[in-house]
Biopython code that builds the backbone (N, CA, C, O; Angstrom):
import numpy as np
from Bio.PDB.StructureBuilder import StructureBuilder

atoms = [
    (1, "ALA", "N", (26.073, 51.188, 76.435)),
    (1, "ALA", "CA", (27.317, 51.890, 76.813)),
    (1, "ALA", "C", (28.159, 50.830, 77.648)),
    (1, "ALA", "O", (27.639, 49.841, 78.166)),
    (2, "THR", "N", (29.392, 51.110, 77.717)),
    (2, "THR", "CA", (30.282, 50.119, 78.333)),
    (2, "THR", "C", (30.980, 50.621, 79.508)),
    (2, "THR", "O", (31.535, 49.824, 80.264)),
    (3, "GLY", "N", (31.000, 51.958, 79.741)),
    (3, "GLY", "CA", (31.747, 52.644, 80.699)),
    (3, "GLY", "C", (33.032, 52.799, 80.495)),
    (3, "GLY", "O", (33.707, 53.319, 81.383)),
    (4, "SER", "N", (33.619, 52.383, 79.294)),
    (4, "SER", "CA", (34.986, 52.496, 78.833)),
    (4, "SER", "C", (35.046, 53.498, 77.766)),
    (4, "SER", "O", (33.957, 53.920, 77.376)),
    (5, "ASP", "N", (36.083, 53.950, 77.231)),
    (5, "ASP", "CA", (36.390, 54.823, 76.241)),
    (5, "ASP", "C", (35.702, 54.135, 74.883)),
    (5, "ASP", "O", (35.976, 52.970, 74.595)),
    (6, "MET", "N", (34.903, 54.835, 74.168)),
    (6, "MET", "CA", (34.325, 54.257, 72.887)),
    (6, "MET", "C", (34.437, 55.259, 71.819)),
    (6, "MET", "O", (34.005, 56.408, 71.899)),
    (7, "ASN", "N", (35.033, 54.755, 70.835)),
    (7, "ASN", "CA", (35.142, 55.644, 69.507)),
    (7, "ASN", "C", (33.688, 55.400, 68.752)),
    (7, "ASN", "O", (33.215, 54.289, 68.510)),
    (8, "ILE", "N", (33.131, 56.567, 68.458)),
    (8, "ILE", "CA", (31.850, 56.455, 67.866)),
    (8, "ILE", "C", (32.150, 56.819, 66.363)),
    (8, "ILE", "O", (32.301, 58.006, 66.071)),
    (9, "ASP", "N", (32.239, 55.877, 65.436)),
    (9, "ASP", "CA", (32.558, 56.200, 64.004)),
    (9, "ASP", "C", (31.307, 56.496, 63.205)),
    (9, "ASP", "O", (30.458, 55.641, 62.950)),
    (10, "CYS", "N", (31.251, 57.719, 62.840)),
    (10, "CYS", "CA", (29.926, 58.339, 62.169)),
    (10, "CYS", "C", (30.292, 58.261, 60.659)),
    (10, "CYS", "O", (29.390, 58.651, 59.917)),
    (11, "ASN", "N", (31.430, 57.837, 60.059)),
    (11, "ASN", "CA", (31.907, 57.745, 58.847)),
    (11, "ASN", "C", (32.058, 59.219, 58.189)),
    (11, "ASN", "O", (31.813, 59.427, 57.001)),
    (12, "PHE", "N", (32.458, 60.145, 59.030)),
    (12, "PHE", "CA", (32.687, 61.469, 58.688)),
    (12, "PHE", "C", (34.007, 61.585, 57.937)),
    (12, "PHE", "O", (34.692, 60.563, 57.883)),
    (13, "ASP", "N", (34.414, 62.587, 57.405)),
    (13, "ASP", "CA", (35.768, 62.945, 56.769)),
    (13, "ASP", "C", (36.588, 63.535, 58.084)),
    (13, "ASP", "O", (37.808, 63.382, 58.144)),
    (14, "ASP", "N", (36.055, 64.034, 58.852)),
    (14, "ASP", "CA", (36.604, 64.608, 60.011)),
    (14, "ASP", "C", (35.849, 64.576, 61.235)),
    (14, "ASP", "O", (34.793, 63.944, 61.266)),
    (15, "THR", "N", (36.318, 65.249, 62.345)),
    (15, "THR", "CA", (35.528, 64.912, 63.601)),
    (15, "THR", "C", (34.146, 65.550, 63.554)),
    (15, "THR", "O", (33.837, 66.330, 62.653)),
    (16, "ALA", "N", (33.354, 65.221, 64.496)),
    (16, "ALA", "CA", (32.029, 65.712, 64.593)),
    (16, "ALA", "C", (32.030, 67.215, 65.092)),
    (16, "ALA", "O", (32.758, 67.602, 66.006)),
    (17, "ARG", "N", (31.129, 68.038, 64.393)),
    (17, "ARG", "CA", (31.130, 69.472, 64.823)),
    (17, "ARG", "C", (29.929, 69.731, 65.725)),
    (17, "ARG", "O", (29.935, 70.740, 66.430)),
    (18, "LEU", "N", (28.877, 68.870, 65.750)),
    (18, "LEU", "CA", (27.786, 68.888, 66.728)),
    (18, "LEU", "C", (27.431, 67.521, 67.213)),
    (18, "LEU", "O", (27.182, 66.679, 66.349)),
    (19, "VAL", "N", (27.374, 67.196, 68.408)),
    (19, "VAL", "CA", (26.955, 66.140, 69.080)),
    (19, "VAL", "C", (25.884, 66.315, 70.139)),
    (19, "VAL", "O", (25.976, 67.137, 71.051)),
    (20, "ILE", "N", (24.760, 65.406, 69.941)),
    (20, "ILE", "CA", (23.661, 65.602, 70.988)),
    (20, "ILE", "C", (23.634, 64.290, 71.482)),
    (20, "ILE", "O", (23.642, 63.377, 70.656)),
    (21, "ILE", "N", (23.597, 63.987, 72.876)),
    (21, "ILE", "CA", (23.409, 62.572, 73.381)),
    (21, "ILE", "C", (22.332, 62.679, 74.298)),
    (21, "ILE", "O", (22.107, 63.663, 75.003)),
    (22, "ASN", "N", (21.559, 61.441, 74.253)),
    (22, "ASN", "CA", (20.413, 61.342, 75.123)),
    (22, "ASN", "C", (20.393, 60.021, 75.777)),
    (22, "ASN", "O", (20.592, 59.055, 75.041)),
    (23, "LYS", "N", (20.228, 59.853, 76.788)),
    (23, "LYS", "CA", (20.070, 58.499, 77.534)),
    (23, "LYS", "C", (18.669, 57.990, 77.187)),
    (23, "LYS", "O", (17.674, 58.709, 77.274)),
    (24, "TRP", "N", (18.642, 56.782, 76.811)),
    (24, "TRP", "CA", (17.204, 56.256, 76.327)),
    (24, "TRP", "C", (16.258, 56.346, 77.543)),
    (24, "TRP", "O", (16.582, 56.018, 78.684)),
    (25, "ASN", "N", (15.050, 56.828, 77.171)),
    (25, "ASN", "CA", (14.009, 56.855, 78.223)),
    (25, "ASN", "C", (14.444, 57.919, 79.226)),
    (25, "ASN", "O", (14.200, 57.714, 80.415)),
    (26, "SER", "N", (15.053, 59.012, 78.862)),
    (26, "SER", "CA", (15.432, 59.980, 79.711)),
    (26, "SER", "C", (15.178, 61.351, 79.145)),
    (26, "SER", "O", (15.050, 61.512, 77.932)),
    (27, "GLU", "N", (15.105, 62.309, 79.983)),
    (27, "GLU", "CA", (15.005, 63.726, 79.461)),
    (27, "GLU", "C", (16.311, 64.513, 79.478)),
    (27, "GLU", "O", (16.386, 65.735, 79.350)),
    (28, "SER", "N", (17.352, 63.654, 79.654)),
    (28, "SER", "CA", (18.768, 64.369, 79.790)),
    (28, "SER", "C", (19.377, 64.449, 78.321)),
    (28, "SER", "O", (19.577, 63.449, 77.631)),
    (29, "TYR", "N", (19.626, 65.649, 77.957)),
    (29, "TYR", "CA", (20.128, 65.897, 76.763)),
    (29, "TYR", "C", (21.460, 66.761, 76.916)),
    (29, "TYR", "O", (21.442, 67.853, 77.484)),
    (30, "TYR", "N", (22.689, 66.166, 76.340)),
    (30, "TYR", "CA", (23.891, 66.826, 76.417)),
    (30, "TYR", "C", (24.328, 67.253, 75.025)),
    (30, "TYR", "O", (24.351, 66.407, 74.131)),
    (31, "CYS", "N", (24.665, 68.477, 74.793)),
    (31, "CYS", "CA", (24.807, 69.229, 73.577)),
    (31, "CYS", "C", (26.147, 69.754, 73.344)),
    (31, "CYS", "O", (26.463, 70.835, 73.842)),
    (32, "TYR", "N", (26.915, 69.123, 72.671)),
    (32, "TYR", "CA", (28.420, 69.576, 72.412)),
    (32, "TYR", "C", (28.520, 70.130, 70.907)),
    (32, "TYR", "O", (27.955, 69.591, 69.956)),
    (33, "ASP", "N", (29.337, 71.312, 70.823)),
    (33, "ASP", "CA", (29.480, 71.773, 69.436)),
    (33, "ASP", "C", (30.839, 72.348, 69.326)),
    (33, "ASP", "O", (31.468, 72.530, 70.368)),
    (34, "SER", "N", (31.380, 72.665, 68.149)),
    (34, "SER", "CA", (32.855, 73.041, 67.671)),
    (34, "SER", "C", (32.839, 74.643, 68.068)),
    (34, "SER", "O", (33.916, 75.178, 68.331)),
    (35, "ILE", "N", (31.808, 75.288, 68.103)),
    (35, "ILE", "CA", (31.994, 76.633, 68.815)),
    (35, "ILE", "C", (32.377, 76.826, 70.041)),
    (35, "ILE", "O", (33.185, 77.714, 70.310)),
    (36, "ARG", "N", (31.803, 75.944, 71.059)),
    (36, "ARG", "CA", (32.278, 75.925, 72.380)),
    (36, "ARG", "C", (33.497, 75.038, 72.464)),
    (36, "ARG", "O", (34.276, 75.245, 73.395)),
    (37, "GLY", "N", (33.749, 74.086, 71.612)),
    (37, "GLY", "CA", (34.902, 73.226, 71.563)),
    (37, "GLY", "C", (34.783, 71.861, 71.847)),
    (37, "GLY", "O", (34.464, 71.506, 72.981)),
    (38, "ILE", "N", (35.038, 70.916, 70.805)),
    (38, "ILE", "CA", (35.016, 69.495, 71.058)),
    (38, "ILE", "C", (36.569, 69.180, 71.055)),
    (38, "ILE", "O", (37.094, 68.919, 69.972)),
    (39, "THR", "N", (37.315, 69.190, 72.188)),
    (39, "THR", "CA", (38.705, 69.048, 72.310)),
    (39, "THR", "C", (39.146, 67.881, 73.134)),
    (39, "THR", "O", (38.296, 67.179, 73.682)),
    (40, "SER", "N", (40.463, 67.622, 73.262)),
    (40, "SER", "CA", (40.863, 66.543, 74.045)),
    (40, "SER", "C", (40.980, 66.940, 75.590)),
    (40, "SER", "O", (41.592, 66.227, 76.385)),
    (41, "SER", "N", (40.394, 68.043, 75.926)),
    (41, "SER", "CA", (40.459, 68.386, 77.396)),
    (41, "SER", "C", (39.087, 68.824, 77.648)),
    (41, "SER", "O", (38.291, 68.591, 76.739)),
    (42, "ASN", "N", (38.607, 69.460, 78.779)),
    (42, "ASN", "CA", (37.385, 69.629, 79.153)),
    (42, "ASN", "C", (36.564, 70.504, 78.179)),
    (42, "ASN", "O", (36.889, 71.605, 77.735)),
    (43, "ASP", "N", (35.436, 69.799, 77.933)),
    (43, "ASP", "CA", (34.679, 70.489, 76.825)),
    (43, "ASP", "C", (33.365, 71.221, 77.413)),
    (43, "ASP", "O", (32.559, 70.554, 78.061)),
    (44, "PRO", "N", (33.197, 72.326, 77.227)),
    (44, "PRO", "CA", (31.959, 73.023, 77.678)),
    (44, "PRO", "C", (30.676, 72.468, 76.836)),
    (44, "PRO", "O", (30.717, 72.234, 75.628)),
    (45, "PHE", "N", (29.662, 72.316, 77.571)),
    (45, "PHE", "CA", (28.483, 71.764, 76.713)),
    (45, "PHE", "C", (27.221, 72.376, 77.354)),
    (45, "PHE", "O", (27.263, 72.939, 78.448)),
    (46, "LEU", "N", (26.032, 72.235, 76.581)),
    (46, "LEU", "CA", (24.759, 72.601, 77.015)),
    (46, "LEU", "C", (23.978, 71.510, 77.573)),
    (46, "LEU", "O", (23.903, 70.465, 76.926)),
    (47, "TYR", "N", (23.341, 71.628, 78.781)),
    (47, "TYR", "CA", (22.610, 70.483, 79.288)),
    (47, "TYR", "C", (21.099, 71.050, 79.012)),
    (47, "TYR", "O", (20.582, 71.939, 79.689)),
    (48, "TRP", "N", (20.543, 70.460, 78.024)),
    (48, "TRP", "CA", (19.236, 71.030, 77.726)),
    (48, "TRP", "C", (18.069, 70.933, 78.696)),
    (48, "TRP", "O", (16.973, 71.418, 78.416)),
    (49, "ASN", "N", (18.295, 70.353, 79.748)),
    (49, "ASN", "CA", (17.337, 70.079, 80.806)),
    (49, "ASN", "C", (17.267, 71.373, 81.663)),
    (49, "ASN", "O", (16.277, 71.604, 82.357)),
    (50, "ASN", "N", (18.267, 72.161, 81.607)),
    (50, "ASN", "CA", (18.643, 73.324, 82.466)),
    (50, "ASN", "C", (18.887, 74.617, 81.491)),
    (50, "ASN", "O", (19.299, 74.474, 80.340)),
    (51, "TYR", "N", (18.645, 75.658, 81.961)),
    (51, "TYR", "CA", (18.937, 76.952, 81.110)),
    (51, "TYR", "C", (19.953, 77.758, 81.748)),
    (51, "TYR", "O", (19.917, 78.986, 81.683)),
    (52, "ASP", "N", (20.979, 77.040, 82.445)),
    (52, "ASP", "CA", (22.171, 77.631, 83.348)),
    (52, "ASP", "C", (23.358, 78.176, 82.334)),
    (52, "ASP", "O", (24.389, 78.669, 82.790)),
    (53, "GLY", "N", (23.145, 78.057, 81.094)),
    (53, "GLY", "CA", (24.299, 78.436, 80.339)),
    (53, "GLY", "C", (25.332, 77.193, 80.203)),
    (53, "GLY", "O", (25.014, 76.035, 80.471)),
    (54, "ASP", "N", (26.387, 77.523, 79.829)),
    (54, "ASP", "CA", (27.385, 76.351, 79.511)),
    (54, "ASP", "C", (27.910, 75.613, 80.814)),
    (54, "ASP", "O", (28.196, 76.204, 81.855)),
    (55, "TYR", "N", (27.978, 74.577, 80.666)),
    (55, "TYR", "CA", (28.567, 73.624, 81.869)),
    (55, "TYR", "C", (30.011, 73.211, 81.498)),
    (55, "TYR", "O", (30.307, 72.897, 80.345)),
    (56, "THR", "N", (30.784, 73.220, 82.389)),
    (56, "THR", "CA", (32.320, 73.123, 82.108)),
    (56, "THR", "C", (32.925, 72.152, 83.164)),
    (56, "THR", "O", (32.247, 71.737, 84.104)),
    (57, "GLY", "N", (34.267, 71.795, 82.968)),
    (57, "GLY", "CA", (34.910, 71.069, 83.949)),
    (57, "GLY", "C", (34.712, 69.572, 83.762)),
    (57, "GLY", "O", (35.028, 68.809, 84.676)),
    (58, "THR", "N", (34.190, 69.104, 82.589)),
    (58, "THR", "CA", (34.288, 67.737, 82.239)),
    (58, "THR", "C", (34.973, 67.476, 81.126)),
    (58, "THR", "O", (35.406, 68.406, 80.446)),
    (59, "ASP", "N", (35.157, 66.265, 80.805)),
    (59, "ASP", "CA", (35.841, 65.787, 79.657)),
    (59, "ASP", "C", (35.251, 64.347, 79.363)),
    (59, "ASP", "O", (35.857, 63.295, 79.563)),
    (60, "TYR", "N", (33.874, 64.480, 78.820)),
    (60, "TYR", "CA", (32.920, 63.462, 78.550)),
    (60, "TYR", "C", (33.256, 63.022, 77.049)),
    (60, "TYR", "O", (33.216, 61.822, 76.778)),
    (61, "ILE", "N", (33.555, 63.870, 76.161)),
    (61, "ILE", "CA", (33.726, 63.540, 74.694)),
    (61, "ILE", "C", (35.042, 64.024, 74.219)),
    (61, "ILE", "O", (35.544, 64.991, 74.792)),
    (62, "ASN", "N", (35.561, 63.540, 73.380)),
    (62, "ASN", "CA", (36.941, 64.019, 72.617)),
    (62, "ASN", "C", (36.611, 63.980, 71.072)),
    (62, "ASN", "O", (35.597, 63.418, 70.658)),
    (63, "PRO", "N", (37.454, 64.560, 70.299)),
    (63, "PRO", "CA", (37.468, 64.452, 68.831)),
    (63, "PRO", "C", (37.949, 62.947, 68.462)),
    (63, "PRO", "O", (38.735, 62.267, 69.121)),
    (64, "TYR", "N", (37.409, 62.646, 67.467)),
    (64, "TYR", "CA", (37.873, 61.284, 66.745)),
    (64, "TYR", "C", (37.786, 61.495, 65.300)),
    (64, "TYR", "O", (36.892, 62.183, 64.807)),
    (65, "SER", "N", (38.653, 60.945, 64.642)),
    (65, "SER", "CA", (38.977, 61.200, 63.163)),
    (65, "SER", "C", (37.779, 61.012, 62.358)),
    (65, "SER", "O", (37.638, 61.751, 61.384)),
    (66, "THR", "N", (36.884, 60.125, 62.621)),
    (66, "THR", "CA", (35.635, 60.114, 61.840)),
    (66, "THR", "C", (34.321, 60.097, 62.522)),
    (66, "THR", "O", (33.369, 59.461, 62.071)),
    (67, "GLY", "N", (34.266, 60.859, 63.710)),
    (67, "GLY", "CA", (33.155, 61.144, 64.487)),
    (67, "GLY", "C", (33.481, 61.778, 65.876)),
    (67, "GLY", "O", (33.935, 62.918, 65.974)),
    (68, "PHE", "N", (33.210, 60.929, 66.994)),
    (68, "PHE", "CA", (33.681, 61.425, 68.310)),
    (68, "PHE", "C", (33.973, 60.401, 69.187)),
    (68, "PHE", "O", (33.608, 59.283, 68.826)),
    (69, "ARG", "N", (34.608, 60.509, 70.375)),
    (69, "ARG", "CA", (34.815, 59.589, 71.316)),
    (69, "ARG", "C", (34.228, 59.721, 72.673)),
    (69, "ARG", "O", (34.499, 60.772, 73.254)),
    (70, "VAL", "N", (33.478, 58.861, 73.293)),
    (70, "VAL", "CA", (32.914, 59.095, 74.531)),
    (70, "VAL", "C", (33.987, 58.413, 75.555)),
    (70, "VAL", "O", (34.434, 57.275, 75.416)),
    (71, "ASN", "N", (34.287, 59.233, 76.513)),
    (71, "ASN", "CA", (35.325, 58.945, 77.578)),
    (71, "ASN", "C", (34.804, 58.093, 78.610)),
    (71, "ASN", "O", (33.606, 58.077, 78.896)),
    (72, "SER", "N", (35.715, 57.349, 79.205)),
    (72, "SER", "CA", (35.272, 56.550, 80.470)),
    (72, "SER", "C", (34.851, 57.406, 81.597)),
    (72, "SER", "O", (34.103, 56.968, 82.470)),
    (73, "SER", "N", (35.341, 58.697, 81.605)),
    (73, "SER", "CA", (35.180, 59.676, 82.524)),
    (73, "SER", "C", (33.644, 59.940, 82.621)),
    (73, "SER", "O", (33.158, 60.382, 83.662)),
    (74, "ALA", "N", (32.894, 59.664, 81.528)),
    (74, "ALA", "CA", (31.383, 59.874, 81.374)),
    (74, "ALA", "C", (30.593, 58.690, 81.985)),
    (74, "ALA", "O", (29.396, 58.544, 81.737)),
    (75, "ASN", "N", (31.257, 57.884, 82.754)),
    (75, "ASN", "CA", (30.530, 56.514, 83.353)),
    (75, "ASN", "C", (29.443, 56.846, 84.068)),
    (75, "ASN", "O", (28.632, 55.935, 84.229)),
    (76, "THR", "N", (29.142, 58.111, 84.641)),
    (76, "THR", "CA", (27.919, 58.274, 85.381)),
    (76, "THR", "C", (27.006, 59.202, 84.620)),
    (76, "THR", "O", (26.034, 59.636, 85.239)),
    (77, "THR", "N", (27.173, 59.553, 83.415)),
    (77, "THR", "CA", (26.448, 60.368, 82.640)),
    (77, "THR", "C", (25.935, 59.919, 81.408)),
    (77, "THR", "O", (24.760, 59.566, 81.303)),
    (78, "ILE", "N", (26.752, 59.905, 80.440)),
    (78, "ILE", "CA", (26.659, 59.482, 79.037)),
    (78, "ILE", "C", (27.330, 58.171, 78.525)),
    (78, "ILE", "O", (27.369, 57.823, 77.345)),
    (79, "ASN", "N", (27.848, 57.496, 79.583)),
    (79, "ASN", "CA", (28.332, 56.281, 79.172)),
    (79, "ASN", "C", (28.449, 55.290, 80.368)),
    (79, "ASN", "O", (29.509, 54.815, 80.774)),
    (80, "VAL", "N", (27.100, 55.025, 80.918)),
    (80, "VAL", "CA", (26.807, 54.210, 82.026)),
    (80, "VAL", "C", (26.710, 52.829, 81.528)),
    (80, "VAL", "O", (25.887, 52.605, 80.640)),
    (81, "THR", "N", (27.496, 51.803, 82.016)),
    (81, "THR", "CA", (27.539, 50.360, 81.730)),
    (81, "THR", "C", (26.044, 49.917, 81.888)),
    (81, "THR", "O", (25.351, 50.117, 82.885)),
    (82, "GLY", "N", (25.640, 49.241, 80.661)),
    (82, "GLY", "CA", (24.377, 48.680, 80.612)),
    (82, "GLY", "C", (23.233, 49.540, 80.316)),
    (82, "GLY", "O", (22.088, 49.100, 80.411)),
    (83, "HIS", "N", (23.504, 50.854, 79.930)),
    (83, "HIS", "CA", (22.396, 51.688, 79.540)),
    (83, "HIS", "C", (22.353, 52.016, 78.064)),
    (83, "HIS", "O", (23.436, 51.922, 77.487)),
    (84, "TYR", "N", (21.378, 52.359, 77.395)),
    (84, "TYR", "CA", (21.322, 52.750, 76.122)),
    (84, "TYR", "C", (21.218, 54.098, 75.833)),
    (84, "TYR", "O", (20.642, 54.832, 76.636)),
    (85, "TYR", "N", (21.735, 54.580, 74.705)),
    (85, "TYR", "CA", (21.940, 56.121, 74.323)),
    (85, "TYR", "C", (21.534, 56.305, 72.828)),
    (85, "TYR", "O", (21.740, 55.411, 72.008)),
    (86, "GLN", "N", (20.985, 57.420, 72.519)),
    (86, "GLN", "CA", (20.862, 57.697, 71.234)),
    (86, "GLN", "C", (21.679, 59.029, 71.014)),
    (86, "GLN", "O", (21.932, 59.826, 71.918)),
    (87, "TYR", "N", (22.023, 59.155, 69.819)),
    (87, "TYR", "CA", (22.929, 60.398, 69.563)),
    (87, "TYR", "C", (22.526, 60.953, 68.102)),
    (87, "TYR", "O", (22.093, 60.223, 67.211)),
    (88, "LEU", "N", (22.705, 62.189, 67.990)),
    (88, "LEU", "CA", (22.710, 62.955, 66.785)),
    (88, "LEU", "C", (24.146, 63.568, 66.663)),
    (88, "LEU", "O", (24.601, 64.234, 67.592)),
    (89, "ALA", "N", (24.872, 63.338, 65.497)),
    (89, "ALA", "CA", (26.268, 63.905, 65.181)),
    (89, "ALA", "C", (26.125, 64.356, 63.815)),
    (89, "ALA", "O", (25.584, 63.691, 62.932)),
    (90, "LEU", "N", (26.682, 65.635, 63.653)),
    (90, "LEU", "CA", (26.846, 66.337, 62.328)),
    (90, "LEU", "C", (28.295, 66.684, 62.228)),
    (90, "LEU", "O", (28.987, 66.936, 63.215)),
    (91, "ALA", "N", (28.748, 66.686, 60.926)),
    (91, "ALA", "CA", (30.078, 66.938, 60.523)),
    (91, "ALA", "C", (30.085, 68.512, 60.073)),
    (91, "ALA", "O", (31.123, 69.033, 59.666)),
]
sb = StructureBuilder()
sb.init_structure("model")
sb.init_model(0)
sb.init_chain("A")
sb.init_seg("    ")
for serial, (resi, resn, name, xyz) in enumerate(atoms, 1):
    if name == "N":
        sb.init_residue(resn, " ", resi, " ")
    sb.init_atom(name, np.array(xyz, "f"), 0.0, 1.0, " ", f" {name:<3s}", serial, name[0])
structure = sb.get_structure()
């Protein structure tokens, strides 16, 4: 990760409809889906380590024409400079 906005090109025909992001060697899983909304504003997500329901008030990811964009605002969670992440994205 770079801490800056990053376009993740998944080679889709449209934006991703499901995105799960995990920090390498961590139990932190962030789940975004098109039902809750992957939009250009604050996106509700599920934090799979907790069962507290939807988390809101963050803008960590945005739609991207062929995948998704990880925002620089996620630089303390899913876009920390120098850390590695794995993701699963479905269209």
